[in-house]
N, C-alpha and C positions, 0 to 999 in steps of 0.2 A: 218660362209660360207661366203667365199668371193663374195662381190658384182661385177657383172659386169661391166665394163667399158663402157663410152660413144661411144668410137670407135665401140665396137662390137653392139651395138644399130644399130649404122649406117649401118655396114655390113649386119646385119640381114634384115635390111629394104630394101637396096639399091642393094646388090649384085645378080649379075645374072651370073652363071657358069655353062658350059655343061660338063664338065670333071667328073671324077668319083672320089668319095670321098677317099683323101689319105692325109697324113700329109706333109707337105710341108717341105724342107729342113731345119733342125736344130729348128723345131716344134713337139710338143708332148704333152702328155695328161698334163705333169709335166707344159709346156711353150706353150699354145696353140696360141699365137699371139706374134708377135714382140713388143717390149715394155714394156712386164709384166716380172715380176720376176718369175724366175723358183722354184717350190715349191718341197718339199720333200714328194711325195705322200705315203711313208711309215710312216709319222708322220702327216700329214695334208690331208684334203678332196679335196682341190684344187679349181680350178677354177669351176664356175657354171653360168647358165643364168636362170633367173626366168620369167616366163611367163604366163601371161602377167604380165606388170609391168607399172609403170607412163610412162617411156621411150619408152617401147615396147607394147602399147596397143592393146586390140583385138576389133573388129568391132561387133557391135549390140547385142552380146550374149556371156557369158560365164558361164560354170557351172563345168570347169575342169581347175586347175592349173596344171602347169608343171615346172619341174626342169630337165634342161639337164645338164648333166657331160660329160667332154671330155674322163673320163678314164671309163673302161669296169669292174672292180672288185668290182662293188657297189651291194650290197644286201639290202633289205628291213629290217629295224630294228622295235623297238617298240617306241611309242611316238605318239602323238596327234599334229594335226596342227588345228588351231583355226583361223576363219576369223572373225575379229573382225571389230567394226564401233566404234564412240565416245559414244555410249549407251552402249556397251559391248560385249560379244560373238554373232555372227551370225549364225554360223555353224561352226561345228567341223567334223574332219575326222581321223580315228587312222589306223596308218601305219600297222599295223599288221591286218587288214581288207581286205582281197582279194578283196572283193567287192567295196571298197571306193580307195584303192591305188594299183596300177600296176607299174612293173617295165617291161621295154621294151628295144632291141636294136634301136638306132635312125636309122630312115630309109635314104636312100640315099639322097634324095633332102634337107632333114635336115641337115647331114652333110656338104654337097657342101654348102648350104646357109652359114653356120657357120665355114667353112675352116676347119673343124676338120677331122682325119682320122680315128675316130672311137668315141663311146660313147654311153651313155643310157638316157632314159627319165623316168622321174618318173611322172606319171600323179595321180592326187588327184581329185577324183569325189566328188564336195561339195552338200550336201542336197538343199541348195538354192544358185542358180545363182547370179552373181555381181550385184550389183545395177547399176543402170542408173547415178546416182548421185555422184559417188565416194566415198572419205573418207573412204573406207575400207581399212585394212591393215592386214598382215599375222603374226602370233606368231607360233612359232614351241619348242617342246620341244626337249632336247637334245637326240641324238640316233635314230632320226626317220629313219635315214639309215645309212649304215656301210659301209668299203672299207678295203681292205687290210687284209682280212679274219677276219673282226671283228675287227682290232686292232684299226682303224680308225673311229671316230663316227662324225656325224654331230652334229655342234652347235647350241646352242640354239637361237633361234630369240625372244626377249622379251624386252620390254621397249624401242623399237625404230620403231615407225610406218613407219619410211620412209624405214627401211630395205626392206620391200617388200609391196609394194602398187599395188594390181592387180586392173587393170583399164580398163574401156570399153571406146573407142572413137566413134565418130560420131555425128549426130543431130537426129539420130532414132535408135530404137532398143527395144528388150524386157529386164526387167530386175525383179530380186528378186523373181524369179519363186519357189515358194514352194508347196509342197505337205503335207496336214495334215487332220489328222481324223475330223470328225463332231463334232465341240466343244459341250460341256456340258455346258449349261448356257454361261456366258459371259467369262468364263476362256478361254484363248489361248491353242492351242495345239502345241506340238513341230513339228518340220519339218520331213518329214520322207524321207529316201534314197529310199526305196523301197516302191512306192506307190500302193495302194490296190483299187479294185473296190468300189467306194462310196465314196473316198476320195475327198477332194476338191483343187483343184489347184488354187493358186492365183498368177497373175503376172502384171506387170506395163508394159504398152506401152508409148513409146515416139515418137510422131509424129513431123516431122520438115526437114530441109533441103532438100526440093523438096519432101518427103512423105507425103502425104496427108490421104492414107487410109492403116490399116493394115487388111489384110485377114488371119483369122486363118483357118487352115487345119487340118485334122486328117485322115491320109490315111487308118488305121484300125478301125477307128471310136471309139479308146480307149478314146479320150478327147472331151468332148462337154462343150462349152463356151456359155455364155450369147447371144452372136451375132456371126454372121460368119464376119461381117465387123465392123470396128471401124475407125472413122475420128477425134477422139479427144483424146489426151494423157490422161491416168488415171490408176487408179488401177482396175483390172477385176477379176473376179473369173469365175470358171468352174468346172465340174464334172468330176470324173476319172470314164470310164464305163468298163476299162479292165486294168490288171496290167500290161500288153504289151504296155505301154505307148510310143505313137509316134505321135506327132504332130508337128507344126510348123506355122511358122508366113511369109506370103509375104509383103512386102513393095512396095507400087505402087504409081507413081506420077499422076497428075491431068489428066493424059492422060490414065492412066490404065497401063501404061507400069511397068515390075517389076524392080526396083531399087536393091532389095537386098532380101535375104532370110533367114531365121534361122529353122533349124531343131533342135527338141527336142525329146530326147528319154530317156527312163529309162528301 
C-alpha cells in the first residue's frame, strides 16, 4: 500500500475550498495529485491516505482507523488488522466482520479537502482506543480489501512500524479505552468489541495544556464511573450499566469553560 506524501498531509490540514468535489484537469484516481506517478489501477491498488497517522494525528480520542482511497471499485476482503505496540498486539479487527469494518463512499467535505473527485473510506472500529502515549503501529494481512473485481489485493503491512503509526495529538485526552468482563482471580480478560451490562470499562485521562478538569457524563446512564469529575491524570475504571454504551468526557479549564469534548459510543 503506497504511503501518502508529505504534500498530501499539508493539504489535508490547511486546505479550505467551497467548490464541489471533482477531479481537476489531468487528475484521476490513478494520479490524484500533481507530481506523483500515475499507476495502473488494473494491476495495483494505487494511492491511499491512512488516518490518523504520525503526520495526520487526531485530537483527544480515537477508536476508529480510516483508509481513504481515491478509487471507487473497492470491496472488503478477508484479513486481519492488528494494532501493535512494543509489547505485542493491542487490538485486532477482522475485515470480514461487518461490525468491525465498514466501507462507504467519501462524503463531499472529505473529497473537497483531499482534492479528489471520488473515493471510498474504509473504517476500522478498534475494541481498544489509541493510547495517549503513542508508540502504536498497524500490521495488516494481505487481501484485507480488493479492487478491479478482485484482481487487485491490498498489500501486507508487516515488519515496518513506520508504515502506519496512528497517533493522538494534544496535551489532554482520553486513551486506551477498553471493555472487559469481570476478571476471575488475577487473570486479565481480553477486550470486548461489544460490551455488555456488568462489564468493566477502563480508560486513561490526560490533563494538561490548560485542561484542569475532566467531567465524565453518560446521556443514557449506560456507564457509571468512580467519580463525575477528575482533576488528575491517571488510569480509571467504571461499570457498564447498559449494552447501549453512550458516554463521554468534557475537558474544562480553570474557569470552568469547555476546551474540548469526546463522545464515546458502542
